[in-house]
N, C-alpha and C positions, 0 to 999 in steps of 0.2 A: 596277704598283707598289702596295704595300699602303696602304690608307687609314690616316690617323692616328687614334689613339683619340679625338681631339677631335671626330670625327664623331658619336660617341655619348655622350661624357662631357664634363662641364664641370668636374668636380672628382673627386678620388680617392674611391672607395667604400670606406669603413672601418667597422669595428664601432662601436657606441655607446661613448662614453667614450674613444675612441682619442686618444692624444697622439703627434704626430709627433716623432721624435728631433731633437735640435738639429742634429746633423750629418747632412747629406744622405746617404742610401744609395739604391742603385738601386731597391730594392723600395718606397721611399716616393714614387716618381714616380706621376703620375696614371694611367699605363697599367696599373698593377698593382692589381687588386682585392684588398683585404685582408679584407673582410667575409665570413666563412665561410658566412653564411646567404644571401648574395646569389645569385640565379639568373642566371648569366651567359649562359644561352641567350637571354635577352631582349635582349642586345646585338647580336644578329644582324640584318642587313638585307640582303635579296637584291640591293639596288642598290649595295651596297659592293663594292669590288674587292680582290682579293689579287694576281692576275696582270694582270687587265685583259683585255678581249675579244681583242685582237690576240695576246697571249701564249697565251691559252687555245686560240685557233684554231691557232696554230703548234704547240703541244704536242700537240693532237689529230692534226694532219697528220703530225708527226714520229713519233708512236707508231704510226700506221697504216703508215707507210713502214717502220718497224723490224720490225713483224710480217710485212709482205710480204717483207722481205729474208731472213728466216730467221735473222737474227742476234740477239744479246742486247745489252743496253745498261744505262745508268744515267741517272737524272735527278738533277741536283745542285741543291740549294738551300741557302740560308744556314742555315735551321733546320727541324726536322721540322714537318710539317703537322698537328701534334697537340701538346697541352700536356703534355709529359712532363718538362720541366726546371723544377723548383719552387723558389721561395724559402721556402715553407712548405707543408705538406700541403694547405692550403685556399686558398692564393693563386691568382690567375688573371692571367696576363700577356698583355695585349692586343698586346704587341709580338711575341708568338709567332705563327707561321703557323697556329695553331689558330683564329684569328679573322681576318676575318669567316667564320663557319661556312659560309654558303651559297657564298661564293666559294671557300673551301677545298674543298668538295665538288665544285664545278664543275671545279676544277683536277684533282682526283683522277679524276673521270670522263673528263677529257680524256686521261689516261694509259690509263684502262681496264684491259684485261688484257694490255697490252704486256709483253714479257718483260724487265722492268727491276727493279733495286733502286734505292731512293732513298738518296742520301748527303748528309749534312749536317754542319755544324760550328756554330760561333758560340755555343752555349749552355753550353760548358764542362762537358759531362756526356756520357759514353758511354751510349747507350741503343740497344736493338735491339727491334724490334717489327714490327707490320704494321698499316697504316691500314685503317680500315673506313669505309664511306660509308652505304649502305642496310643492309648486314649486316656483321657482324664478318668480317674477313679477305677482303673483296671488293676491297681496294686493294693497292698494292704494299708490299713489305717496306721498312722504314725503318731506316737505321743512322746515328745521330748519333755521330760519332767523338769519342773522349775528348779532354779538354784536354791539350795537349802541354806548355805552359809555364806558363800561368796556373793558379791554384788551381782545383780542381774545386769551385766555389762553390754549385752547385745540386744537387738530388738528386731522385730519384723514390721517394717514400715515401707511397703512398696510405693513407688511413685504414682502408680495408677490403681484405680479401684479394681477389685476382682470381678470376674465375670460369673454370672449364674449364682449369685449369692443367695443364701437362704433368706426368707422374709425377715426384715428387721435387723439383719446381721451387719456388723461394721464393714466399712469399705476395704479394710485390709484382710477380709475373708473372701472366699470364693476361689475361682480357678485362675491360676497363674502359670507362667513359665518363669523359672528362676533364672539367675544370671548365666547359668550354664545351658539353658534351654530345656531343662527337665520340667515335666508336667507335675503340678501339685494342686490339690484343692485344700485350702486352709479353712478350718472351722473356728480356730481361736488362737490368740497369741497373748501371753501374759507379760506384755512389755513393762519393764520396771518393777516387776513383782517377784519377791522371793516366796518360797513355800515348799510344799511337798505334795506328792501325788499318791493316790490310792487306786489300785486296780482290783476290781472285784470280778472273779471268774465264776459265772453261773453255769456249771457243766450240764445241769439238768435241762435248762432252757436254751442252752447253747448261745450264750450272750456274755459280753464283757462290758462292765461299766468303768469309765475312765473319769477320775475326779481330780480337781485342782483345789488345794486348800492354802490360801495366801497367809503369809505371816509378816509381822513387822520386823524391824532391825533387832529387837530383843527375842525374836523367834516366838512371839505370841500370836495366836490366831487373830485375824482381822476380818471384818465383814466387808468384803469387796466382791461385787458381781463381776466375774470374769466371763465374758461372752464366749460360748463354745463348750463350756463345761457345766455340769457333767454331761457325758455323752455315752450312750449305750450302743454298742456294736452288736448286731444280731447276725448270727450265722445260720445258713440253711441246714 
């Protein structure tokens, strides 16, 4: 179970002169760092938990069993293990699974090189990328499915263009360090789009196809090209 932000914070971190709105909004809660100059890497503590020792051990055993079986699979969690759903380009949400960083990295290392994709929801934003721990792309692919009914209230709009982008890809794709210092390679972000995802598992050819199907407010399909999708993940 993820530790509460109160383990490292006693009040919200805001820029000088900040005045909180009279009406409460989600991003005004203590767990959202609003000061763009604050170094969120200092909020890490190796003693804090994301999954906890028992779940980390279970995940490592499950991943080893999956590799030995010759099958492919998926790891499902509430939200991505990286901060890709923003209230603003400089905010940092401790309620994301990007924090605590050491615990996040332990969990990803428990998965290791198992033939899996990670699937998430909860953040009301469709994003597609790949986790990194010690190096970029040494973790599993991550697909956070788009919001189906609630408004797509968050977005992925980094201030700087990603490094090592794929040819012709938008500037908000490529390699980044999130606000907590975690490595991630972004393939696509469905900013402002609702929809649904389809995941196709081809066990014979050992590959998984990840799809994004946008919808309008009436939940009717719309023809919108969402860069990054569909994407096929091939396993050795």
